[in-house]
C-alpha angles and dihedrals in degrees: 000000000000114000125186135176111279096029115139117236126205120187125203114259122244141157135059098291090052091048094052098041093042089053091055091046089054089057090065098031116048091185089060091054091054095053118109097195110044119190120210112158121058141189142148137239112257099179143344113218126216087250090063093252114144119216113202136181115227136165105229133164092285092049135259108346140172105239121191127208123195092220140354089261090061089061091077128212100355143126124223123211132198097215107147121083098207125023125193114186090214091058091049090050092049095051092043094051092047091055105035110116097017110143122258114260104226089168090061090087089058092047091046092052091048090045094051092046090050090049094047097046103030101024090234119118116225124193132169113213118192141149095274117080136204117203095262091053093046091054096042094047091046092054091046090051088051091054104259120088125211090197136003114279092240093055123090111252107254127181095218090057092045092052092046094052096044093047095045092054099037112094092200093069 
């Protein structure tokens, strides 16, 4: 697997929270229900070192962190996408530095649910943007900063939409 700075990473979902929230997502998105491999956690590649180590940015329970993997195999059950058209290492570094240490946004799931319900029933997207980040927001805002949105800025960040966009544009799938 080839991995370059700026690549988007999606990890397969697991655990009880994923199971419950993924079930509810499937109620509103039939395509999500049909998927065999369901992503849940996201991040992006900050840098690939000469040693082969891969530095990623991920929003985890402690907040937005730089997490390093010795090899691509150590990253676990994930898929990597070349989404961005142009990648400047200095831009990746700027966005990453701005966001390192931001708190994790546990309320983002609540805001995302409300935003999607508002969009579905009233055809009006709703999104809360604050200092804290959940992984979907961290990835979506990174791609927007780099010049290529996954979703509109006014839309709530939603994993099913992220997966759909990345898979529809990626020639390897």
